[in-house]
C-alpha positions in Angstrom: -20.7 -85.6 101.5 -20.1 -87.1 104.9 -23.1 -86.8 107.1 -22.7 -88.6 110.4 -20.3 -91.3 111.6 -19.9 -92.8 115.1 -16.3 -93.8 116.0 -14.5 -94.8 119.1 -11.2 -93.1 119.6 -8.7 -94.8 121.9 -7.2 -91.5 123.1 -10.7 -90.2 124.0 -11.4 -93.4 125.9 -8.1 -93.0 127.9 -9.1 -89.4 128.6 -12.5 -90.3 130.0 -13.0 -89.1 133.5 -14.1 -91.8 135.9 -13.4 -89.9 139.2 -14.2 -86.4 140.4 -11.9 -83.8 138.8 -10.5 -80.5 140.2 -12.2 -77.5 138.7 -10.5 -74.2 138.1 -12.0 -71.1 136.5 -10.5 -68.4 134.3 -12.4 -65.2 133.4 -11.6 -61.9 131.8 -13.2 -60.4 134.9 -11.1 -62.5 137.3 -8.0 -61.7 139.3 -4.8 -63.7 139.6 -4.9 -63.4 143.4 -8.2 -65.3 143.5 -8.4 -69.0 144.3 -9.7 -69.9 140.9 -13.2 -71.0 142.0 -16.3 -70.3 139.9 -17.2 -67.4 142.2 -13.6 -66.0 142.3 -11.8 -67.0 139.0 -8.3 -66.1 138.0 -7.7 -63.8 135.1 -4.9 -65.5 133.1 -4.1 -69.0 131.8 -0.7 -68.9 133.5 -2.3 -68.4 136.9 -4.6 -71.4 136.4 -1.6 -73.5 135.3 0.4 -72.5 138.4 -2.6 -73.3 140.7 -2.8 -76.8 139.2 0.9 -77.3 139.7 0.5 -76.2 143.3 -2.3 -78.7 143.9 -0.2 -81.5 142.3 2.7 -80.7 144.6 0.6 -80.5 147.8 -1.5 -83.5 146.9 -4.7 -81.5 146.7 -5.3 -82.4 143.0 -8.4 -84.5 142.7 -8.1 -88.2 141.9 -9.9 -87.6 138.6 -7.4 -85.0 137.3 -8.4 -81.3 136.7 -10.3 -79.1 134.4 -9.5 -75.5 133.6 -12.8 -73.8 132.5 -12.0 -70.7 130.5 -14.6 -68.0 130.1 -15.3 -66.3 126.8 -13.0 -63.5 125.6 -9.6 -62.7 124.0 -6.6 -63.8 126.1 -3.6 -62.0 124.7 -0.4 -63.8 125.4 3.0 -62.0 125.5 4.8 -65.4 126.1 4.0 -68.9 125.1 1.6 -70.8 127.4 4.0 -73.7 128.1 2.6 -76.9 129.6 5.2 -79.5 130.5 5.7 -82.6 132.7 4.5 -80.7 135.7 1.1 -80.2 134.0 0.4 -83.8 133.1 -2.6 -85.9 134.0 -2.8 -89.6 134.3 -4.5 -92.3 132.1 -8.2 -92.0 132.9 -7.6 -88.8 134.9 -6.5 -86.1 132.4 -5.9 -82.4 132.8 -8.4 -80.7 130.6 -8.2 -77.1 129.3 -11.5 -76.1 127.7 -13.8 -73.2 126.8 -16.9 -72.8 128.9 -19.8 -74.3 126.9 -21.3 -71.9 124.4 -18.5 -69.3 124.9 -15.8 -68.3 122.4 -12.3 -68.4 123.9 -9.5 -66.9 121.7 -5.9 -67.4 122.8 -3.8 -65.0 120.8 -0.2 -64.1 120.3 -1.0 -60.6 119.3 -2.4 -57.3 120.4 -5.7 -55.6 119.7 -5.7 -52.2 118.1 -8.6 -49.9 119.1 -10.5 -48.6 116.0 -10.3 -45.1 117.4 -6.5 -45.2 116.9 -7.1 -44.9 113.2 -7.4 -41.4 111.6 -7.6 -40.0 108.1 -4.2 -39.6 106.3 -3.3 -35.9 106.1 0.4 -36.1 105.2 0.5 -34.7 101.6 3.6 -36.7 100.7 1.9 -39.9 101.6 -1.3 -39.0 99.8 0.6 -38.3 96.7 2.0 -41.8 96.7 -1.5 -43.3 97.0 -3.8 -43.7 94.0 -6.7 -41.1 93.8 -9.3 -43.8 94.6 -7.3 -44.9 97.8 -6.7 -41.5 99.3 -10.1 -41.0 101.0 -10.3 -44.7 102.0 -6.9 -45.3 103.6 -6.6 -44.7 107.4 -3.5 -44.5 109.6 -2.5 -45.5 113.1 0.8 -44.9 114.9 1.8 -48.2 116.4 4.7 -46.7 118.4 2.3 -44.4 120.2 0.4 -47.6 121.2 3.6 -49.0 122.7 4.4 -51.4 119.8 8.0 -51.3 118.6 8.8 -54.9 117.5 7.6 -55.1 113.9 9.7 -58.1 113.0 11.5 -58.3 109.6 10.7 -59.6 106.2 13.3 -62.3 105.4 14.1 -64.5 102.5 12.3 -67.9 102.7 11.3 -70.6 100.3 12.3 -73.9 98.8 15.2 -75.5 100.7 15.4 -72.5 103.1 14.5 -72.2 106.7 10.9 -71.3 107.5 11.1 -67.9 109.3 8.5 -66.4 111.7 6.4 -63.9 110.0 6.9 -60.2 110.5 4.0 -58.2 112.1 0.7 -59.0 110.2 -2.7 -57.3 110.4 -6.0 -59.1 111.1 -9.4 -57.6 110.7 -12.5 -59.4 111.9 -10.5 -62.6 112.3 -9.2 -62.5 108.7 -5.6 -61.9 107.6 -5.2 -58.7 105.5 -2.9 -58.7 102.5 0.2 -56.5 102.6 0.0 -54.0 99.7 1.0 -55.9 96.5 1.0 -55.8 92.8 -0.8 -57.2 90.9 -3.8 -57.7 93.2 -4.6 -60.9 91.4 -2.2 -63.3 89.7 1.5 -62.8 88.8 3.8 -61.1 86.4 6.0 -63.1 84.1 9.8 -63.1 84.3 11.3 -61.4 81.3 14.6 -62.0 79.4 17.3 -63.3 81.7 20.5 -61.1 81.8 22.1 -63.1 84.6 20.4 -66.1 86.4 22.4 -65.3 89.5 24.4 -67.9 91.4 22.9 -71.4 91.7 23.3 -72.8 95.2 21.8 -76.1 94.1 25.0 -76.6 92.1 27.2 -75.6 95.1 27.7 -72.1 93.7 27.8 -70.0 96.9 29.0 -66.7 95.3 25.6 -65.3 96.6 24.7 -62.9 93.8 21.2 -62.3 92.7 19.7 -62.7 89.3 19.1 -59.9 86.8 16.1 -60.0 84.4 14.0 -57.7 82.2 10.5 -56.7 83.3 7.7 -56.0 80.9 5.2 -54.3 83.2 5.9 -50.5 83.4 4.6 -50.5 87.0 8.1 -51.5 88.1 9.2 -47.9 87.5 7.1 -46.7 90.4 9.2 -48.8 92.7 12.6 -47.7 91.5 14.7 -46.4 94.3 12.6 -47.8 97.0 13.9 -49.9 99.8 12.4 -53.2 101.2 10.5 -54.1 98.0 10.1 -57.9 97.8 9.2 -60.4 95.0 7.6 -63.7 95.8 7.2 -66.4 93.1 8.6 -69.4 91.4 11.8 -68.2 89.7 13.0 -71.4 88.0 10.8 -74.5 88.7 7.2 -74.6 89.5 7.7 -76.6 92.7 10.3 -74.2 94.1 9.0 -71.0 95.6 11.1 -68.1 96.8 10.7 -64.7 98.6 13.5 -62.4 97.5 14.4 -58.8 98.3 14.9 -56.5 95.3 18.3 -54.8 95.2 17.5 -52.4 92.4 15.2 -51.5 89.6 16.7 -49.8 86.5 13.9 -48.0 84.6 16.3 -47.1 81.7 17.3 -50.7 81.0 14.0 -52.0 82.3 15.8 -54.5 84.5 15.5 -55.9 88.0 18.4 -57.0 90.1 17.6 -59.3 93.0 19.5 -59.0 96.3 20.2 -62.7 96.7 20.1 -65.9 94.7 17.3 -68.4 94.3 18.2 -72.0 94.9 18.0 -73.0 91.2 18.8 -69.5 89.7 16.3 -67.5 87.7 14.7 -68.5 84.4 12.0 -67.4 82.1 9.7 -68.7 79.3 7.6 -71.1 81.4 4.1 -70.3 82.5 5.0 -70.9 86.2 8.1 -68.6 86.1 6.4 -65.6 87.6 6.3 -63.4 90.6 4.4 -60.7 92.5 5.7 -57.6 94.2 4.7 -56.5 97.7 5.4 -54.3 100.7 4.9 -51.1 98.6 2.8 -48.1 99.8 1.9 -47.2 96.2 0.2 -50.6 95.8 -2.2 -50.0 98.7 -5.1 -49.6 96.2 -7.8 -52.0 97.3 -9.9 -52.8 100.4 -8.1 -54.9 102.9 -4.6 -53.9 101.9 -2.2 -52.3 104.3 1.4 -51.1 104.6 3.7 -50.4 107.6 6.3 -47.6 107.6 8.8 -49.3 109.8 10.7 -46.2 110.6 7.8 -44.1 111.8 5.7 -47.0 113.0 2.6 -45.7 111.1 0.3 -48.4 109.8 -1.8 -47.5 106.7 -4.9 -49.5 106.1 -7.9 -49.6 103.8 -10.5 -51.3 105.9 -12.8 -53.6 103.9 -15.8 -52.6 106.1 -16.6 -50.1 108.8 -13.6 -49.9 111.1 -15.6 -48.7 114.1 -17.6 -51.9 114.0 -14.5 -54.1 113.3 -11.9 -55.9 115.4 -8.3 -55.3 114.6 -5.2 -57.2 115.8 -1.5 -57.4 115.0 0.7 -60.4 115.5 3.6 -60.1 117.9 4.7 -63.4 119.4 7.3 -65.5 117.4 7.1 -68.5 119.9 4.2 -70.9 119.6 1.1 -69.5 121.2 0.7 -72.8 123.1 3.6 -75.2 123.7 3.0 -78.8 124.9 6.5 -80.0 125.9 6.7 -83.3 127.7 3.2 -83.0 129.1 1.1 -86.2 129.0 -2.6 -87.1 129.2 -3.8 -83.5 128.6 -6.8 -82.4 126.6 -7.2 -79.1 124.9 -10.7 -78.6 123.6 -13.0 -76.0 122.0 -10.3 -73.2 121.9 -9.5 -70.7 119.2 -5.7 -70.2 118.9 -4.6 -67.4 116.5 -2.7 -64.3 115.6 0.9 -65.2 116.1 4.0 -64.9 114.0 5.1 -68.5 114.4 3.4 -71.8 115.2 -0.1 -72.0 116.7 0.1 -75.1 118.9 3.5 -76.9 119.3 3.7 -80.5 120.6 6.9 -82.3 121.6 7.5 -85.5 123.6 4.9 -86.8 126.1 2.1 -89.3 125.5 -1.7 -89.5 125.2 -2.4 -85.8 124.5 -5.5 -84.8 122.6 -6.2 -81.5 120.8 -10.0 -81.6 120.0 -12.5 -79.2 118.6 -10.0 -76.4 118.4 -9.7 -73.7 115.7 -6.1 -72.8 114.8 -5.9 -69.9 112.3 -4.1 -66.7 111.3 -0.6 -67.7 112.3 2.6 -67.0 110.5 4.0 -70.5 110.1 2.2 -73.8 110.8 -1.1 -74.3 112.7 -0.4 -77.4 114.7 3.2 -78.7 114.7 4.3 -82.0 116.2 8.0 -82.6 116.9 11.2 -80.6 116.6 12.4 -78.3 113.8 16.0 -77.6 112.8 18.3 -74.6 112.9 20.5 -74.5 109.8 24.2 -73.8 110.6 25.5 -73.9 107.0 25.8 -70.2 106.0 24.4 -70.3 102.5 21.2 -71.3 100.7 21.9 -75.0 100.0 20.6 -78.4 99.3 23.1 -81.3 99.6 25.5 -79.3 101.8 23.0 -78.7 104.5 24.2 -78.8 108.1 22.1 -78.0 111.2 20.9 -79.0 114.6 17.4 -79.9 116.0 15.6 -77.1 117.9 12.3 -76.8 119.7 9.5 -74.3 119.1 10.7 -73.4 115.6 10.3 -75.1 112.2 13.5 -73.7 110.6 15.0 -75.9 107.9 13.2 -79.0 109.0 13.1 -80.1 105.3 16.8 -79.8 104.9 17.5 -81.7 108.1 15.2 -84.6 107.3 16.4 -84.7 103.7 19.9 -85.4 105.1 18.9 -87.4 108.2 15.9 -89.3 107.0 16.0 -91.4 110.2 15.7 -88.3 112.4 13.4 -89.0 115.4 11.9 -85.6 115.9 10.7 -86.4 119.5 7.1 -85.9 118.8 5.9 -88.3 121.5 3.3 -91.1 121.2 -0.4 -91.7 121.1 -1.3 -88.0 120.5 -4.4 -87.0 118.6 -5.6 -84.0 116.7 -9.3 -84.5 116.4 -12.1 -82.5 114.8 -10.0 -79.3 114.5 -10.2 -76.5 111.9 -6.8 -75.2 110.7 -6.7 -72.4 108.2 -5.2 -69.1 107.1 -1.7 -70.3 108.0 1.6 -69.3 106.6 3.5 -72.6 106.2 1.2 -75.6 106.1 -1.7 -76.7 108.3 -0.7 -79.6 110.4 2.7 -81.4 110.8 2.2 -84.9 112.2 5.1 -86.9 113.4 6.1 -89.7 115.8 7.9 -93.0 115.9 11.4 -94.2 115.3 12.3 -94.9 111.7 15.6 -96.6 112.3 13.9 -99.2 114.6 10.5 -99.1 112.9 8.7 -98.3 116.2 5.3 -96.7 115.6 4.3 -93.3 117.0 0.6 -94.0 116.9 -0.2 -90.3 116.5 -3.1 -89.1 114.3 -5.0 -86.3 112.7 -8.7 -87.2 112.4 -11.8 -85.3 111.2 -9.9 -82.1 110.7 -10.7 -79.4 108.2 -7.5 -77.9 106.8 -7.5 -75.2 104.1 -5.8 -72.0 102.9 -2.5 -73.0 104.4 0.2 -71.4 102.2 0.0 -67.7 102.8 3.8 -67.5 103.0 5.7 -70.7 102.2 4.3 -72.5 99.2 5.8 -75.8 98.2 6.8 -78.5 100.8 4.4 -77.2 103.4 1.2 -79.2 102.7 -2.2 -79.2 104.3 -0.8 -82.1 106.4 2.9 -83.1 106.4 3.7 -86.5 108.0 6.9 -88.3 109.0 8.1 -91.0 111.4 6.5 -94.4 111.6 3.0 -95.7 112.1 0.9 -92.5 112.2 -2.5 -91.9 110.7 -4.4 -89.2 108.8 -8.1 -90.0 108.5 -11.5 -88.4 107.7 -9.8 -85.0 107.1 -10.9 -82.5 104.5 -8.0 -80.7 102.8 -8.6 -78.0 100.2 -7.8 -74.5 98.8 -4.2 -74.4 98.0 -1.9 -73.8 95.0 0.3 -76.6 96.4 0.0 -80.1 97.9 -2.5 -81.7 100.2 -0.4 -84.4 101.9 3.4 -84.6 101.9 4.9 -87.9 103.2 8.1 -89.1 104.8 8.4 -92.4 106.7 6.9 -95.8 107.0 3.6 -97.6 107.6 1.4 -94.6 107.8 -2.3 -95.0 107.1 -4.3 -92.5 105.0 -8.0 -93.3 105.0 -11.4 -91.7 104.5 -9.9 -88.3 103.6 -11.6 -85.8 101.2 -9.0 -83.8 99.3 -9.9 -81.3 96.6 -8.9 -78.1 95.0 -5.2 -78.4 95.7 -2.1 -78.1 93.5 -4.0 -75.4 91.5 -1.0 -73.4 90.5 2.1 -75.6 90.8 4.2 -77.8 88.5 5.6 -81.3 89.1 3.3 -81.7 92.2 0.4 -83.7 93.4 -2.3 -83.9 96.1 -0.4 -86.8 97.8 3.4 -87.0 97.5 6.3 -89.3 98.6 9.8 -89.7 97.1 13.5 -90.2 97.2 13.8 -92.8 99.9 13.2 -96.5 99.1 13.1 -97.3 102.8 9.9 -95.3 103.2 7.7 -98.4 102.8 4.4 -99.8 104.0 2.3 -96.7 103.4 -1.4 -97.3 102.7 -4.0 -95.0 101.0 -7.4 -96.5 101.2 -11.0 -95.1 100.9 -10.0 -91.5 100.1 -11.9 -89.1 97.8 -9.7 -86.9 95.5 -11.3 -84.5 93.1 -10.8 -81.2 91.2 -7.1 -81.2 91.8 -4.3 -79.9 89.6 -3.9 -77.5 86.8 -4.2 -78.7 83.1 -1.4 -76.3 82.1 1.1 -77.8 84.5 2.7 -81.1 85.2 0.4 -82.6 87.8 -0.1 -86.1 89.1 -2.7 -87.7 91.5 -0.6 -90.0 93.7 3.0 -89.1 93.1 5.5 -91.8 94.1 8.6 -89.8 93.1 12.2 -91.0 92.6 12.7 -94.5 94.0 9.5 -94.8 96.0 8.6 -98.3 97.2 5.9 -100.2 98.9 2.8 -98.1 98.6 -0.7 -99.5 98.4 -3.4 -97.4 96.8 -6.7 -99.3 97.4 -10.4 -98.4 97.2 -10.0 -94.7 96.5 -12.2 -92.5 94.3 -10.6 -90.0 91.8 -12.8 -87.6 89.9 -12.0 -84.7 87.6 -8.3 -84.9 88.4 -6.1 -82.7 86.2 -3.5 -85.3 86.5 -1.9 -85.1 83.0 1.0 -87.4 84.2 -1.2 -90.1 85.6 -3.5 -90.7 88.6 -0.6 -92.8 89.8 2.8 -91.7 88.7 6.2 -93.1 89.6 9.8 -92.5 88.8 11.4 -96.0 88.9 9.2 -97.2 91.8 9.1 -100.7 93.3 6.2 -102.6 94.8 3.5 -100.0 94.0 0.0 -101.4 93.9 -3.1 -99.6 92.7 -6.2 -101.9 93.2 -10.0 -101.6 93.5 -10.0 -97.9 92.9 -12.6 -95.9 90.9 -11.1 -93.4 88.4 -13.7 -91.1 86.8 -13.0 -89.0 83.7 -9.2 -89.1 83.8 -7.5 -86.6 81.4 -4.6 -89.0 80.9 -3.6 -92.5 81.8 -4.5 -94.0 85.1 -0.9 -95.2 85.8 2.3 -93.7 84.3 5.7 -95.3 85.0 8.9 -93.6 84.1 12.3 -95.3 83.9 13.9 -91.9 84.3 17.3 -93.1 85.4 17.7 -94.4 81.9 16.2 -91.3 80.2 16.4 -87.7 81.3 18.0 -88.5 84.7 20.7 -90.7 83.3 23.5 -88.5 84.8 21.9 -88.8 88.2 21.9 -92.6 88.3 25.4 -93.3 89.5 25.5 -90.2 91.7 22.3 -91.5 93.4 23.4 -95.1 93.7 27.2 -95.0 93.8 29.6 -95.3 96.7 28.6 -92.0 98.4 25.3 -91.7 96.6 22.1 -90.3 98.2 20.2 -93.6 98.1 23.0 -95.7 99.4 23.4 -93.4 102.4 19.7 -93.5 103.1 19.5 -97.3 102.8 22.8 -98.3 104.6 23.7 -95.4 106.9 20.5 -93.7 107.9 18.8 -97.1 108.3 20.3 -100.5 107.6 18.0 -102.3 105.2 20.3 -105.4 105.2 19.8 -105.9 109.0 16.8 -106.3 111.3 14.2 -104.9 111.5 14.4 -103.8 107.9 15.7 -107.1 106.5 12.9 -108.9 108.2 10.1 -106.4 107.6 11.0 -105.5 104.0 12.9 -108.4 102.3 11.9 -106.9 98.9 14.5 -104.2 99.4 17.5 -106.6 99.7 18.5 -106.4 96.0 17.9 -102.7 95.6 21.6 -101.7 95.5 22.8 -104.8 93.7 24.9 -103.8 90.6 23.8 -104.8 87.1 26.8 -103.1 85.5 29.4 -102.3 88.2 29.6 -98.5 88.7 26.9 -97.7 86.1 23.6 -99.6 86.7 21.9 -100.9 89.8 18.7 -102.9 90.3 17.0 -99.9 91.9 17.3 -97.9 88.7 14.6 -100.2 87.2 10.9 -100.1 88.1 9.9 -103.4 89.7 6.8 -105.4 90.7 4.3 -102.6 90.1 0.7 -103.6 89.7 -2.5 -101.9 88.3 -5.3 -104.4 89.1 -9.0 -104.5 89.4 -9.8 -100.9 89.0 -13.0 -99.3 87.6 -12.1 -96.6 85.0 -14.7 -94.3 83.5 -13.4 -92.6 80.4 -9.8 -91.7 79.6 -7.4 -93.5 77.3 -8.2 -97.1 76.3 -4.9 -98.3 77.6 -4.8 -97.3 81.3 -1.0 -97.5 81.4 1.7 -95.4 79.9 5.4 -96.4 80.1 8.1 -93.8 79.8 11.4 -95.3 79.0 10.7 -98.7 77.5 11.4 -102.0 79.1 12.6 -100.7 82.4 9.3 -98.9 83.1 7.6 -102.1 84.5 4.0 -102.3 85.6 1.6 -105.2 85.3 -1.9 -104.2 84.2 -4.6 -106.8 84.6 -8.4 -107.2 85.3 -9.2 -103.5 85.0 -12.6 -102.5 83.6 -12.9 -99.4 81.5 -16.2 -98.0 80.3 -17.3 -94.7 78.7 -20.7 -94.7 80.3 -22.3 -94.6 83.7 -21.0 -97.8 85.4 -23.9 -97.9 87.8 -23.4 -95.1 90.2 -26.2 -94.1 92.5 -26.2 -90.6 91.1 -23.4 -89.8 88.6 -24.7 -86.4 87.8 -24.7 -85.1 91.4 -21.5 -86.8 92.4 -22.8 -89.8 94.4 -20.3 -92.5 93.5 -21.7 -95.2 95.5 -22.3 -98.2 93.3 -25.7 -99.8 92.9 -25.9 -103.5 93.9 -26.4 -104.5 90.3 -23.6 -102.3 88.8 -21.8 -104.1 86.0 -18.4 -103.7 87.6 -19.2 -106.5 90.0 -19.6 -108.9 87.0 -16.6 -107.5 85.1 -14.1 -107.6 88.0 -14.2 -110.6 90.2 -14.1 -109.7 93.8 -14.4 -106.0 93.3 -15.3 -104.4 96.6 -18.0 -101.7 96.9 -16.4 -98.6 98.3 -17.6 -96.8 101.5 -18.0 -93.5 99.6 -20.4 -92.1 102.3 -17.7 -92.4 104.9 -15.1 -90.4 103.1 -14.6 -87.0 104.7 -15.7 -85.3 107.8 -18.2 -86.6 110.3 -20.2 -85.1 113.1 -19.1 -85.7 116.7 -19.2 -84.0 120.0 -16.4 -81.6 118.9 -17.6 -81.0 115.3 -21.2 -80.0 115.5 -21.2 -77.9 112.3 -22.4 -80.8 110.2 -26.0 -82.0 109.9 -27.3 -84.8 112.1 
């Protein structure tokens, strides 16, 4: 929908080169003993970095900074390319790392496998385990004979657990290949529960796995095998898990899991399901593969001619590129891929720009800003989490920031991620951070004009297309799509979300939404304006549009377009929110109410009220210990929070348990219920609805049938709603610039 848009980016301006720059050249045909000239290039990125450092020390670096020109080819890294304070440029004189124009540069954390290493399978015992249709198609290669011995390990990961680097993965023609699984599409339902297992969420650390009946007889093929894994949602549709199977009993038709899931194991809900993987017998379709870790033999059914294909396996657990303390650096036009961990990691520094890059095919996150956390508590946990910040790993970041909501993750300031494509990642696309929440100092970091999709290959919930925390950061003009889970997941204050295009997300999740914030009333000042949301959610699940979960406050939803949203719990939904405003939006064909307000502390969550607000309650800690809402800068910036913890009935009810000062105003609603508001919980579910215009016909769109939701100048809404602002629909989404040239002029 977005065609062309000219913008000026402050970071780009500061990176503009006014004086001559030092040129260094890298080529696959080079030699690291060369001086790095065009005629005599070096062969590795590390050699170019070291030459620039040498020039900086000797004073030979040009006044205009330096540019590392990288020739086309695949640069396999065995260690992270680390750029730090010694590799910085200056304002107006950056250090630039870029591909030669018109050449594809791939910086990888893996190793290429020659096609000739693959042979037909001749081992009769292996052939017997394969289906008849797979036997002539599956090939094998011995990785140990190729010098590869570190295969990594499959580990448990999921909701409230540390993100782990992926084990070895296989990539063919730049696409990730699926580890042999069953079923090939969809999931199997969890059967009758014999034992839900221990429930760490309730401080049950006995660490025994659940037992349940299966209904699919295919399980009997896996009985007695080691290293069979189930991935799915075992209790709630927002809590994924990846669990080792301890045993399968074909007589009782029961499965015993080797470890617990956070909430235990349940059945009967549509989302309580799983798939099985890492099983040789299930290598039964093109693209699937299996690794015998003892022998080192990799079995693979190539989806097309292997002799004409490119094969790689991932090896490196560290980020492929690490920017740690470096400033005024530009990475542009590079492809970063095939690693077990993070693609590009960024910590500290100022004024860096990652532009026009493709980050794909990595085991965790594509571009990750700020530190992660190492959990030190020995069990799967939630409220008992303990840990320490770490660099270059994600770990249990979500556990750490849940406990220490004011955590400054040392992301640095004024960094930009511009016009990048991030996809086929294991644990979210981009993680944006920066700023100091305790002091409300902005980070001024941003992700703009990025295309982020297919970002939950491993971790599911919590790891969105773009996660954001800190203060004063921005996500704009990004397109986010193709996920069972969330588009944007929010912590922090005064972030701006504008001109984004978010679609086809939350397709297979429950109690989720394309945009989410919750459980911290001090996360205020967030603004969503001029975004286009469509075709999100699943009508068979509990889905929302903009989800302001438990105790959210101070969110403005202005001038957005919502179309064909399967938001059966409201386009705007809140659990006891304060100061939430939804104004001047266009909501088209909602399947439920536009705004739903729940007074859930008085209904289903009554038992959680005092525990959240009481002397040692979660919200009290967040408001008075992690930050101090009764002192500057919070008391000055957010005076509306001052009564949040005031008792109504001492020890039983607090002001924050009631929804307050929420407004649905001046919105255009096409279709849906006549009353745009639904209140769950009676008088305490407060929202004011006024001056909204609902119609069942075309309200005057330029082309309703073909999805052009610009309004004609004479559209009736301008008469029905005084002061209604026409929305900049054409500006929502990606735009063409010097880095993103894949869009029409």
